[in-house]
C-alpha positions in Angstrom: -156.8 47.8 8.4 -158.9 50.9 8.7 -158.3 54.6 6.9 -156.9 55.9 10.5 -154.5 53.1 10.6 -152.8 53.9 7.2 -152.3 57.8 7.4 -148.8 57.7 6.8 -148.9 55.2 3.7 -149.6 57.7 0.8 -146.0 59.1 0.1 -143.7 58.5 -2.5 -142.7 54.9 -2.7 -139.2 53.8 -2.3 -139.2 50.3 -4.5 -136.9 49.1 -7.1 -137.1 45.3 -8.2 -134.4 43.5 -7.8 -132.0 42.7 -11.1 -132.5 39.5 -12.7 -136.0 38.9 -11.4 -139.5 39.0 -12.7 -139.5 35.8 -15.0 -142.8 34.9 -16.3 -141.4 31.1 -15.2 -141.6 31.8 -11.7 -143.8 32.8 -9.1 -143.6 36.7 -8.2 -143.2 37.1 -4.5 -143.6 41.3 -3.1 -142.6 42.2 0.6 -144.7 45.0 1.8 -144.3 46.1 5.1 -147.2 48.7 6.7 -146.6 51.5 8.8 -147.4 52.0 12.3 -151.0 52.6 13.6 -152.1 54.9 16.2 -152.8 52.7 18.6 -149.2 51.4 18.1 -147.9 54.2 18.0 -149.7 55.6 21.4 -148.1 52.8 23.2 -144.5 53.7 22.2 -143.9 51.1 19.3 -142.4 53.4 17.1 -139.4 54.3 19.4 -138.4 50.9 19.5 -136.1 49.2 17.3 -137.6 47.8 13.7 -136.6 44.2 13.7 -135.6 43.9 10.1 -133.9 46.2 7.6 -135.8 46.8 4.4 -133.3 47.7 1.4 -136.2 48.5 -1.5 -133.7 49.6 -4.1 -132.3 45.8 -3.9 -135.2 44.0 -3.4 -133.6 42.7 -0.4 -134.9 42.2 3.2 -132.2 41.7 6.0 -132.7 39.7 9.4 -129.9 40.7 12.2 -128.6 38.5 14.4 -130.6 39.2 17.7 -128.4 36.5 19.9 -124.8 35.1 19.8 -126.4 31.6 18.5 -128.4 33.2 15.8 -126.8 34.2 12.3 -127.7 37.2 10.4 -129.7 36.5 7.2 -130.7 38.3 3.7 -133.6 37.1 1.6 -134.1 38.8 -2.0 -137.7 39.0 -3.4 -138.8 40.5 -6.6 -139.9 43.6 -5.3 -139.9 45.3 -1.2 -141.8 48.0 -0.1 -141.1 49.8 2.8 -143.6 51.9 5.0 -144.1 54.8 2.6 -145.4 52.9 -0.3 -149.1 52.8 -1.9 -151.1 50.0 -3.2 -151.1 51.8 -6.6 -147.5 51.4 -6.7 -147.3 48.1 -5.7 -150.2 47.0 -8.6 -148.7 49.0 -11.1 -145.3 47.6 -10.7 -146.1 44.1 -9.8 -149.7 43.0 -10.8 -150.6 45.2 -13.8 -149.3 43.2 -16.8 -150.5 39.9 -15.0 -154.0 40.9 -14.7 -154.2 42.2 -18.4 -152.7 38.8 -19.4 -156.3 37.5 -18.0 -158.0 38.7 -21.0 -155.6 36.3 -23.3 -156.9 33.5 -21.8 -154.5 33.2 -19.3 -154.8 32.0 -15.3 -153.7 34.5 -12.8 -153.7 34.3 -8.8 -152.7 36.5 -6.7 -152.9 35.7 -2.7 -151.8 37.7 0.3 -150.2 36.1 3.3 -149.1 37.3 6.7 -150.2 37.5 10.4 -153.2 39.2 11.5 -152.9 43.2 11.4 -150.5 43.4 8.7 -152.2 45.1 6.2 -153.6 41.9 3.7 -157.1 43.1 3.7 -156.1 46.6 3.0 -153.6 45.7 0.4 -156.5 43.8 -1.4 -159.6 45.3 -0.7 -158.6 49.2 0.2 -161.0 52.1 0.2 -162.9 54.4 -1.8 -159.8 56.8 -1.5 -157.1 54.6 -1.8 -158.2 51.7 -4.5 -157.1 48.0 -3.3 -155.5 45.6 -5.8 -159.2 44.2 -6.5 -160.9 47.4 -7.7 -157.7 48.2 -9.7 -157.9 44.8 -11.4 -160.9 45.5 -12.3 -160.7 48.7 -13.7 -157.6 47.5 -16.0 -160.0 44.5 -17.2 -163.1 47.1 -18.1 -161.2 49.6 -19.7 -159.0 46.9 -21.9 -162.8 45.7 -22.9 -164.2 49.2 -23.7 -161.0 49.9 -26.0 -161.3 46.5 -27.4 -164.8 45.1 -27.8 -165.7 45.1 -32.0 -168.5 43.2 -33.5 -165.9 40.0 -34.1 -164.7 40.2 -30.6 -166.9 40.5 -27.5 -166.4 39.4 -24.0 -168.1 38.0 -21.0 -167.2 38.5 -17.3 -168.6 36.2 -14.6 -167.7 36.7 -10.7 -168.0 34.7 -7.6 -167.4 35.2 -4.1 -166.4 32.7 -1.3 -164.7 32.1 1.8 -163.4 29.1 3.9 -164.4 29.1 7.3 -163.5 26.4 9.7 -162.6 23.9 6.8 -166.2 24.6 5.1 -166.9 26.5 1.7 -169.4 29.4 2.0 -170.9 31.2 -1.1 -170.6 34.7 0.1 -173.0 35.8 -2.5 -176.0 33.7 -1.4 -178.3 35.4 1.0 -178.7 32.1 3.1 -174.3 32.0 3.4 -174.9 28.4 1.9 -172.1 25.6 1.9 -170.2 24.8 -1.6 -169.0 21.7 -2.4 -165.6 21.3 -4.1 -165.6 18.9 -7.2 -163.2 17.8 -10.3 -164.8 18.0 -13.4 -163.9 15.2 -16.2 -160.9 17.6 -17.4 -159.8 17.5 -13.3 -160.3 20.8 -13.3 -161.5 22.4 -10.0 -165.5 22.7 -10.0 -167.9 24.2 -7.5 -171.3 22.7 -6.6 -173.6 25.6 -4.9 -171.6 28.5 -5.9 -173.6 31.4 -7.2 -172.0 33.4 -9.9 -173.6 36.8 -11.5 -172.6 38.5 -15.0 -171.2 41.7 -14.1 -170.7 44.7 -16.9 -168.6 47.5 -15.0 -166.5 48.2 -12.1 -169.0 49.4 -9.9 -171.1 46.2 -10.5 -168.1 44.3 -9.2 -167.3 46.3 -6.0 -171.4 46.4 -5.3 -171.5 42.3 -5.8 -167.9 42.5 -3.3 -169.6 44.8 -0.7 -172.9 42.5 -0.8 -170.3 39.5 0.0 -168.4 41.3 2.9 -171.6 41.7 4.9 -171.5 37.9 5.1 -167.7 37.3 5.8 -166.5 35.6 9.0 -164.5 38.5 11.1 -164.0 38.9 14.6 -162.5 41.2 17.4 -158.9 40.2 18.6 -156.2 42.0 20.5 -154.2 42.1 17.3 -157.0 43.5 15.1 -160.5 44.8 15.8 -161.8 43.9 12.6 -159.7 40.6 12.1 -160.5 38.1 9.0 -161.4 34.8 10.5 -161.6 33.0 7.3 -160.1 32.8 3.7 -161.8 35.0 1.2 -161.0 33.8 -2.9 -163.2 36.1 -5.5 -163.1 34.6 -8.7 -163.7 35.8 -11.6 -163.9 33.9 -15.0 -163.5 36.0 -18.4 -164.2 34.8 -22.0 -163.2 36.3 -24.4 -164.7 35.2 -28.0 -163.2 36.1 -31.8 -165.2 35.5 -34.7 -163.4 35.6 -38.1 -163.3 34.5 -41.6 -160.9 31.7 -43.0 -160.7 31.1 -46.9 -160.4 27.5 -48.0 -160.2 25.3 -51.1 -162.9 22.8 -51.3 -163.2 20.6 -54.4 -161.0 23.6 -56.3 -163.1 26.5 -54.9 -162.6 29.1 -52.5 -164.6 28.4 -49.3 -165.3 31.3 -46.8 -165.8 29.8 -43.5 -166.2 31.0 -40.2 -163.9 30.6 -37.1 -164.6 31.2 -33.4 -162.0 31.1 -30.9 -163.1 31.4 -27.4 -160.3 32.3 -24.8 -160.8 31.5 -21.1 -159.0 33.5 -18.3 -159.5 32.8 -14.8 -158.5 35.2 -12.0 -158.2 34.4 -8.7 -157.7 37.3 -5.9 -157.2 35.6 -2.4 -157.0 37.3 1.1 -155.9 34.8 3.6 -156.4 34.6 7.1 -153.6 36.0 9.2 -151.2 33.3 10.2 -150.1 33.8 13.8 -149.1 31.5 17.1 -152.1 30.0 18.8 -150.8 32.0 21.7 -152.0 34.9 20.3 -155.7 34.2 19.9 -157.9 36.9 22.4 -160.0 34.4 23.8 -160.6 30.4 24.2 -163.8 30.7 21.7 -161.4 31.7 19.2 -159.6 28.2 19.6 -161.4 26.3 16.9 -161.2 29.1 14.5 -157.2 30.0 15.4 -156.7 25.7 15.0 -158.4 25.4 11.4 -156.7 28.9 10.0 -153.2 27.6 10.9 -153.5 24.0 10.3 -154.8 25.1 6.6 -151.9 27.5 6.2 -149.6 24.7 7.4 -150.9 22.5 4.5 -150.4 25.2 2.4 -146.6 26.0 3.9 -146.2 22.1 3.2 -147.1 22.5 -0.3 -145.0 25.6 -1.0 -142.2 24.0 0.7 -142.4 20.8 -1.2 -142.9 22.4 -4.7 -140.0 24.9 -4.0 -137.8 21.8 -3.9 -139.0 20.6 -7.2 -141.3 18.1 -5.6 -144.3 16.5 -7.3 -147.4 17.1 -5.6 -149.3 13.6 -5.7 -152.3 15.5 -4.5 -153.8 18.6 -2.7 -156.9 17.7 -0.8 -155.1 18.2 2.2 -157.5 21.2 3.0 -160.0 23.3 1.0 -157.6 26.4 0.7 -154.8 24.0 -1.0 -157.5 21.9 -3.2 -159.0 25.5 -4.7 -155.8 26.8 -5.1 -154.2 23.2 -7.0 -154.3 24.6 -10.2 -152.9 27.8 -9.7 -150.0 26.1 -7.5 -149.8 23.3 -9.7 -147.9 25.5 -12.6 -151.0 26.2 -15.1 -151.2 30.1 -13.7 -149.1 33.4 -13.2 -148.8 33.2 -9.4 -147.9 36.6 -7.2 -147.5 36.2 -3.5 -148.2 39.4 -1.5 -146.7 38.8 1.7 -147.0 41.6 4.7 -145.6 41.9 7.7 -145.3 44.7 10.4 -142.8 47.1 12.1 -143.5 45.7 15.5 -140.6 44.3 17.6 -142.3 41.6 19.4 -143.7 40.0 16.0 -140.1 39.6 14.5 -141.3 35.7 14.9 -144.4 36.1 12.8 -142.5 38.1 10.4 -139.6 35.9 10.3 -141.9 33.1 9.5 -143.7 35.2 6.8 -140.5 36.1 4.5 -139.6 32.6 4.5 -142.7 31.6 3.5 -142.2 33.9 0.6 -138.8 32.9 -0.1 -139.7 29.2 -0.5 -142.6 30.4 -3.0 -140.3 32.7 -5.2 -138.8 29.1 -6.1 -141.8 27.7 -7.5 -141.6 27.3 -11.3 -144.8 27.8 -13.3 -145.8 27.4 -16.8 -148.7 29.2 -17.8 -150.5 28.2 -21.4 -153.3 30.3 -22.5 -157.0 28.7 -22.3 -158.8 28.2 -25.6 -162.1 26.0 -25.4 -165.0 26.6 -27.3 -166.7 23.6 -25.9 -167.0 24.8 -22.8 -167.0 28.5 -23.3 -170.4 30.2 -21.7 -170.8 32.3 -24.9 -170.7 29.8 -27.2 -172.8 27.5 -25.0 -175.6 29.9 -24.5 -176.5 29.5 -28.2 -175.8 25.8 -28.4 -177.9 25.1 -25.6 -181.0 27.0 -27.3 -180.5 24.9 -30.0 -180.1 21.7 -28.3 -182.9 22.3 -26.0 -185.1 22.9 -29.2 -183.8 19.5 -31.0 -184.2 17.5 -27.5 -187.9 19.1 -27.3 -188.9 17.6 -31.1 -187.0 14.2 -30.0 -189.0 13.9 -27.0 -192.3 14.4 -28.6 -191.4 12.1 -31.3 -190.2 9.4 -29.0 -193.6 9.8 -26.8 -195.5 9.8 -30.1 -194.0 6.5 -31.3 -194.3 5.0 -28.0 -197.8 5.5 -27.4 -198.4 4.8 -31.0 -196.6 1.7 -31.9 -195.7 -0.3 -28.1 -198.3 1.3 -25.7 -201.8 1.7 -28.1 -200.6 -1.6 -30.1 -199.9 -3.9 -26.8 -203.6 -2.8 -25.2 -205.0 -3.5 -28.8 -203.7 -6.7 -28.4 -204.5 -7.5 -25.0 -208.1 -6.6 -25.8 -208.4 -8.3 -28.9 -207.1 -11.5 -27.6 -209.0 -11.4 -24.2 -212.1 -10.6 -25.4 -212.2 -13.5 -28.2 -214.9 -15.9 -27.1 -213.7 -18.9 -28.9 -209.9 -18.3 -28.4 -207.8 -20.2 -26.2 -207.3 -18.7 -22.3 -204.6 -15.9 -22.7 -201.9 -15.7 -20.0 -200.2 -13.2 -18.6 -196.8 -14.4 -19.3 -197.3 -14.7 -23.3 -198.7 -11.3 -23.7 -195.8 -9.5 -21.4 -193.1 -12.0 -23.7 -194.4 -10.6 -27.0 -194.8 -6.6 -25.2 -190.8 -7.3 -24.5 -190.0 -8.5 -27.7 -191.4 -5.4 -29.3 -190.0 -3.1 -26.9 -186.2 -5.2 -27.0 -185.2 -2.6 -29.3 -185.9 0.0 -27.2 -183.5 -1.7 -24.3 -180.9 -2.4 -26.2 -178.5 0.1 -24.0 -178.8 -2.1 -20.8 -182.2 -0.8 -19.6 -183.8 -3.0 -17.4 -187.6 -4.1 -18.1 -190.0 -2.2 -15.4 -191.0 -4.3 -12.5 -194.1 -2.1 -11.7 -195.3 -2.1 -15.3 -194.8 -5.8 -15.5 -196.9 -6.0 -12.5 -199.4 -4.0 -13.6 -199.8 -6.1 -16.9 -200.3 -8.9 -15.0 -203.2 -7.8 -12.8 -205.1 -6.0 -15.8 -204.5 -9.5 -17.9 -206.0 -11.5 -15.5 -208.7 -9.8 -14.6 -209.4 -9.3 -18.4 -209.6 -13.1 -18.7 -212.1 -13.3 -15.6 -214.5 -11.1 -17.1 -213.9 -13.3 -20.4 -214.9 -16.4 -18.4 -217.7 -14.5 -16.8 -218.8 -13.5 -20.5 -218.4 -17.0 -21.7 -220.7 -18.1 -19.0 -223.1 -15.4 -19.8 -223.3 -16.5 -23.7 -224.1 -20.2 -21.9 -227.0 -18.6 -19.7 -228.1 -17.1 -22.9 -228.2 -20.4 -25.2 -230.2 -22.1 -22.4 -233.1 -19.3 -22.2 -232.9 -19.8 -25.8 -234.8 -22.9 -24.9 -237.4 -21.3 -22.8 -238.0 -18.7 -25.3 -240.2 -20.1 -28.6 -241.6 -18.2 -30.9 -245.5 -17.5 -31.2 -245.7 -19.0 -34.9 -244.3 -22.3 -33.7 -245.7 -22.3 -30.2 -248.0 -24.9 -30.3 -248.9 -24.2 -26.3 -249.3 -21.3 -24.1 -246.5 -20.7 -21.5 -247.3 -21.5 -18.0 -246.9 -19.3 -15.3 -244.2 -21.1 -13.5 -241.9 -21.0 -16.9 -242.9 -17.1 -17.3 -241.3 -16.5 -13.9 -238.3 -18.4 -13.8 -237.7 -16.9 -17.3 -238.3 -13.1 -15.9 -235.7 -14.1 -13.3 -232.9 -15.4 -15.6 -233.4 -12.1 -16.9 -233.1 -10.3 -14.0 -230.0 -12.1 -13.0 -228.3 -11.5 -16.4 -229.3 -8.0 -16.0 -227.7 -7.6 -12.7 -224.3 -9.6 -14.1 -224.5 -7.2 -16.7 -224.2 -4.0 -14.5 -221.7 -5.6 -12.3 -219.3 -6.3 -14.9 -219.5 -2.7 -16.1 -218.8 -1.9 -12.7 -215.5 -3.6 -13.1 -214.6 -2.7 -16.0 -214.9 1.0 -14.9 -213.0 -0.3 -11.7 -210.4 -1.3 -13.4 -209.9 1.5 -15.9 -209.6 3.4 -13.0 -207.1 1.5 -11.4 -205.4 1.2 -14.4 -204.7 4.8 -14.3 -203.9 4.5 -11.0 -201.1 2.2 -11.3 -199.9 3.8 -14.4 -199.2 7.2 -12.1 -197.6 5.1 -9.5 -195.5 3.4 -12.3 -194.4 6.6 -13.0 -193.7 7.9 -10.0 -192.0 4.5 -8.9 -189.5 5.2 -11.9 -189.3 9.2 -10.9 -188.3 8.1 -7.2 -186.2 5.0 -8.4 -184.1 7.6 -10.6 -183.9 10.2 -7.8 -182.6 7.0 -5.7 -180.1 5.9 -8.1 -178.5 9.3 -8.4 -178.5 10.4 -4.9 -176.8 6.7 -4.5 -174.4 8.1 -7.3 -173.6 11.2 -5.3 -173.3 9.6 -1.8 -170.9 7.2 -3.5 -169.0 9.7 -5.4 -168.8 11.8 -1.7 -167.6 8.6 -0.4 -164.6 7.9 -2.8 -163.9 11.9 -2.3 -163.7 11.3 1.5 -161.7 8.2 1.1 -159.5 9.8 -0.9 -159.0 13.0 1.4 -158.4 10.7 4.5 -155.9 8.8 2.7 -153.9 11.5 1.8 -154.7 13.0 5.3 -152.8 9.9 6.5 -149.9 10.1 4.2 -148.9 13.6 4.9 -149.6 13.0 8.9 -145.5 12.3 9.0 -145.1 15.3 6.8 -147.6 17.9 8.8 -146.3 16.4 12.4 -142.7 17.1 11.2 -143.4 20.6 10.6 -145.3 21.1 13.7 -142.5 19.6 15.6 -140.1 21.9 13.5 -142.3 25.1 14.5 -142.3 24.0 17.9 -138.7 23.4 18.1 -138.1 26.6 16.6 -140.2 28.3 19.2 -138.8 26.1 21.8 -135.7 27.5 20.8 -136.2 30.8 20.6 -137.9 30.5 24.1 -134.6 28.9 25.3 -132.8 31.5 23.7 -134.5 34.5 25.4 -134.7 32.8 28.7 -130.7 32.1 28.6 -130.9 36.0 27.5 -132.8 36.7 30.2 -130.6 34.7 33.0 -127.4 36.5 31.7 -129.3 39.9 32.0 -130.6 38.6 35.5 -127.2 37.4 36.6 -125.4 41.1 35.4 -128.0 43.0 37.1 -127.5 40.5 40.4 -123.6 41.1 40.0 -124.1 45.0 39.8 -126.4 44.7 42.8 -123.6 42.9 44.8 -121.1 45.7 43.2 -123.6 48.5 44.7 -123.9 46.9 47.8 -120.1 46.6 48.1 -120.0 50.2 47.0 -122.5 51.0 50.0 -121.0 49.5 52.7 -117.5 51.1 51.9 -119.3 54.1 51.8 -120.7 53.7 55.2 -117.1 52.2 56.4 -115.9 56.0 55.2 -118.8 57.6 56.8 -118.3 56.3 60.2 -114.7 56.6 59.7 -115.1 60.3 58.9 -117.5 60.6 62.0 -115.0 59.3 64.1 -112.3 61.5 62.8 -114.7 64.4 63.1 -115.2 63.7 66.5 -111.4 63.2 67.4 -111.3 67.1 65.3 -113.8 68.5 67.4 -112.2 66.9 70.9 -108.7 68.3 69.8 -110.5 71.8 68.9 -111.9 72.0 72.2 -108.5 71.2 73.9 -106.5 73.8 71.7 -109.8 76.4 72.7 -109.1 75.6 76.4 -105.1 76.2 76.1 -105.6 79.2 73.7 -108.3 80.7 76.7 -105.3 79.4 79.4 -103.0 81.5 77.6 -104.8 84.2 77.4 -105.7 84.4 80.9 -101.7 83.8 81.8 -100.6 86.6 79.3 -103.2 89.0 80.6 
């Protein structure tokens, strides 16, 4: 709702809480009716009757009977605000104490519910001149920080902003508007994968972030609203409060002062729901999918609210992204306020009535909020712990790498070379050396780790090649022994070497030199291949780890999808019954309207016949009058002639 649409909304409030309400053990429900918009006044809506009666001093809304088959109703809420109210009063009287409790470690959720153009977004966002719930909440929180921050008490605030559009969650603070996965952590708390969080320090920084997120929000022009929200938005704030204090304890008969840290974590969710309305009210066919998903998610929310109001246990909140994200709030561990926004338009009576019924059910839900105190998961503590943990991990990794290189790789390599290079030793098989290496490394695999197959293959190839080289060396040694027969010292030589023997000896030397060069090339190639295989093995290990991680992620997503499918199948009959009930209600309303219209037509027709008879009667009277007039005219003529005759006779 824009500025010009709320020109009449800033007068003195006329509201008061109803008695015996406001207990922290229930969901708080507030009803607010916006004033007429300028375009509505221009088309004469202000001259029509308001379809309900607001009684702010009693916190009551009365719904008069609109036909003989309908009964009047009266619903009581925590607060009711009429068209003259303003957001500041709604905040001060209903929400301020709840917002303040977030800094004490409580979870707080506030969401606005109502049809399109009922004033939800205006109440939540407001304007610069007339701030909404979000800005007022931020002012309260940061004023508290300013007054209560000390050396021993510090605060850290993180915010995020997301929207649910066509049953997909998107990050409004991400430049590429990327999709966010909704998950559960080990404590079964809702978590988000891919959601950007920003640390904020003051109100203006928060509002700048929200303004940036609003640029990505899905809005569209509809018949009811020129700037209609086509998605649910959730503004999340996580407040971490860290307090340090000294505690005196007696240890071995001596007083010892120890420092203790308590971290409280409060979560604030401010939710602006998309408009709830009949599908027939959507402006065009291209909005059909949006409207279907909006109504479906709101239907699941209504289903959850209805069951909770009856005290039923909810097994799963996975029917929709909206109910899943709000599961912790609706599950009872939060202070919750529902703002039901309605408008005074006579033709929107049906939608306003549904909104009031929703709020009436929500007000029956019991909650038991508790303080969240968890130093282990708090970011303030984790920042310090993470630095220390990374340093220790770095040192441990360095030690492990050095130990592995020195005790496993170097030792195994030296043993392989030593055994393979002994000329008189038995042939060293790949299996023997691999078994020895695996035996030495078994201590590193006690946790169930598998032997690296790529490394074993590489060792097989390396050892086989070295055995082949060893065999060639052995042959060369034998060849050298044979050559010694031809090499005779000059001191013992009794005859001169023949030319044939000399040529044979030189040929043998050249052959040996050629074989030596060949072996050197083989050794060089093997060294290069070994490095290449080690690199390939490292890459293979990395790829395998990535594949395993992706497989586990896919399995997790598969389980989640199966769970969602099962829940949808389980809740399908309930959803069908709710849809059927809505349809029957609309059909009954349509039937009643048709009956009323037929009665009106019958009355009009009867009146028409009556008027027709009156016309015929008047026509007959006119005819009779005309005939009577003619008779009178004839009589007058006769009298005139007699008068003339008598006058002549007298004269």
